[in-house]
N, C-alpha and C positions, 0 to 999 in steps of 0.2 A: 455484519450478517444480523438479523433481529433477533431478539431475546421474548419470551413469554412474557415479560412484565412490558414490552411495548406495547400489548393490547388492552384493551380494555373492557369485553364485554365476548363472553362465552356464550356460543349458542347449542345448547345440548340435545343431543338425541336422548332419550329417556330409555327405553327399552333394549337394551343389551350392552347399552352404557352404563346407566346408572342401576337398573333394574335386573337381574338375573332372569330375562324372558324365555331362554331356553330353557330353566328348570321350571319354571312356572308352568309353562307351556305342557311340560311332559308329566309335569304333576297334574294338570288340569285334564290331560288325554288318559291317564291312567283307569278313571272308571271304565271306557269303554274295552278297553284292552284288557282289562280283569275280566270283564263280562264273557269276552270271546276264549279267554285261558291261551290269549297268544303273546308272543315278546318277539320284539324287534331290539335291532341296535339303537342306540341314542342316534348314531348318525343317519339311519336310515330314517328313522321317525320324524328329525328335524327337517332332511331333506326334502321329504314327502311333503310335509305341513307348508313349508317355508314355498316352495312349487305353486302349492294350491293358492296361498296366502295372495301370494305376486299377481296372481292371474287374477282373482274376485279381485282385487285392488283396480287394474288394469279394467275390468269389465266393470265396475260400480264404484267411481273415484268419489262420489258425493255419497256413500252409503258409510254412516258411523260404525267405527272399530269393532264395538262389541256385538252389532250388528252382522257385522263381515265375518267374525270369527263364529257366529252362529250359523251364519252359512256354509263356512269351508268346514265345517265338523262332520257333517254327513257326507261331504266328498272325500273328507280325510278316511272316513269309514271305508267307503265305495274303495280308494285306491288301495287300501291293504286288505280287502274282501272280507271284512266284519260286517257285524250284523248292523242295520240301519240304526243311528241311536233317536231316540224318541225326542220330539220338540222341547220337552223340559231338558232333558241330559244336554243337548245342545245350546239353549238358551243360558244354563251352568256355564257351559263352557265359554261361552262370551261374555258372561259376568264376572269371569276367573281375574280379571286384569288386575285389579286392585289387589289382588292376594299374591301376586307372584312378589319374590322377595327381592331387597336390594342387596345388592353385592356387596362383603365385607369392607367396612371404613369409607362405604359411599357417604353416608352423613357428615362425619369429620371431613373429610376431603371437602366436601361442597363446602362448610364453615370456611375452612381456610382459604378457599379460593373465592371466598365472596366478601374476602378484606380488602380484594385489588381489582374485582370484576363486577360488572352486571350479571345476572346471571338470566339466562332464556331459554325456554324449552321451545323445540320445534321437533313436534311430534306425532307420529303417524296414528295415534288414538284420538278420541273422541274426548270432549271437555267431562262428561263423567266419569269416563275411565280413569282418566287422569286425575280429577280430584279423588277418586278413592286411594290412589296411589299413592298421594302426594299427603291426604290424611293418615296413610297407614305407614306402610314399610317407609316413606321418606321421610315420616315423623314430622310434616308441615313446614319443610322445608321453605324458606323463601326464596321465591324468583320473581325477579322483577318485570319479567311479562312472559304470557303463556302462548303459544301458538300451535293451535294441533289442526288435524289433517280435517276436522269437521270445522274448522272457523275458514280455512285455504279454499276447499271445495276438489281437493287432489291429496293425492300420495306421494311422498317422496318414494323413489328417486326425481319425482318430476321438478325440472327446475322451477316450476311457477311457486312452489314452496319456499323455495330460497329468495325467489325474487320478491314475494309478499311479506318477508321477513326484514330484508334490507328493507324494504320500504317503511314499515313498521319503526324500525330501529332509528331509523333518520328522521322522522316525524315525531317519535315519542322522546329520544334522547340525544338526537343530533349525531348519531355515533355512525361513522361511512364502512363501510368494508374493510377498509383498509386496518381497523379496528378491532375487527370481529375474528374469531377461532371458531370454527366448527370444530368439535369436540364430541368425537363420537367412537362407535366401534364399527360398526357397518360401510365397509368399502362401497359397496352396492349401494346404500339409501344414501350415504353422507358425503363421504369423501370424494366419490366421484362427481357426481353434480357440484359440488362447492368448488373443485377445482375448476369445472368449467365455467362456473362464476366469477372465478378471481379470487376465492376465498382463501384464505390460509386454514390449514386445518391442524387437530392434534388427533394422531389416533390412539384411542385406549383398547388398545390389542384384546386383551380377556383372554388369552393363552388356553385354547380348547375350544373356543367358539366354533361353531358351525355354519350358520346363519350370516349373511349379510357378506362371505367372504368373496373376493376376487381376485382371478389369477394376478393382475396388476394394481399393485398396492401403489397408492395416492397419499402423501401424507408430509406436512412440515415438521413434524415432531410425534414421536412415536413412544408412546411408554404402557407397561402391562397392567398396569392400574390405575385409578384416579388417584391414587394415595401418592405415587410416584409423580406424577405431575405437580400435585401440591408442594411437594419435596422439591423439587427442581425451583420453583417457582421462590420458594422460603429462601432459597439459596441466594437466587438472584436479588434478592431484594433486601438480605440479609444488612 
């Protein structure tokens, strides 16, 4: 049976895995909820948002993520029968990505994991949004390669994103998929397409997460937090 230490590159989903995108999205949606004096459960808000986001990604796979969020914002308001937000409010929502907080211990875990692995970003955002996140909540963490949906021209779970990633790491690092671990929270966006591509994966569960879940759970390793994964790696390599 293989071990975590048998692999040499981690392909990270960022938002939901390293960044607490659910809390970030809810905070960014709060102004239009406050303006309407309405309240909804966390689960309801996230389920409505996630459905609209995926639909928009299917319609406009080449739209940069910040613009996509701005487009979804008035759709979200309409779905919940809220007053239509202004264009400025929608743009502010789209620009909020870089302010979404990192999960506790993420930075420390990345530093520990980087001693053994190359770290790669495979994210559904655009370059500007990711750069804001990396300069802010991720505290300038060094990643050996960064691939965004903007670079690929499609959004995960499309397998093209994973094909693009595999071609890139083979060309840049000489690393084949047998040495890659897709490391992510989302079953829908990451684990299912990674499995279809024959890529092993580590499920960072983030207990309580709503978006990205699926009835069928696919993974090769499972941890509640990235810190737990780093602990296991260090025990293997001690």
